[in-house]
C-alpha positions, 0 to 999 in steps of 0.5 A: 521500309517500303521505300527501301523495297521500292529502291532495291527491287524497282518493282513494276507499278511502284508509283501505285504500290500501297506500301503496306502488307496487304499491298505487298501480298497483292504484289508478290502473289498476284502481280499487283502494283509493286510486283518485283518480277521473277525474283527472290527477295531477301530482307537483311537485318529483318529483326529490326522490323520487329519494333515496327507495329502495323496494327492489331499488335502485329509487327512488320516482321511477323507480317512479313514472316506470314507472307514469306511462309504463305507465298507461292509466286515469289520466294522471300527470305528474312535474314 
């Protein structure tokens, strides 16, 4: 999933991007490595991400939903 994000968004600092939810949050909210620039991110077929666990029983989809709801710097849509 993270490689697809990098391929599609071509974010700044892609080589340093941590490829996890914490790194994604830092990128989209604080301009850290992986920052997509001024963009609206749309994750298509996002329901598939429910099957991927990222720890503590949290799915990747749930984590992305939380980030999408809390983000103030980057608009995120889960389609």
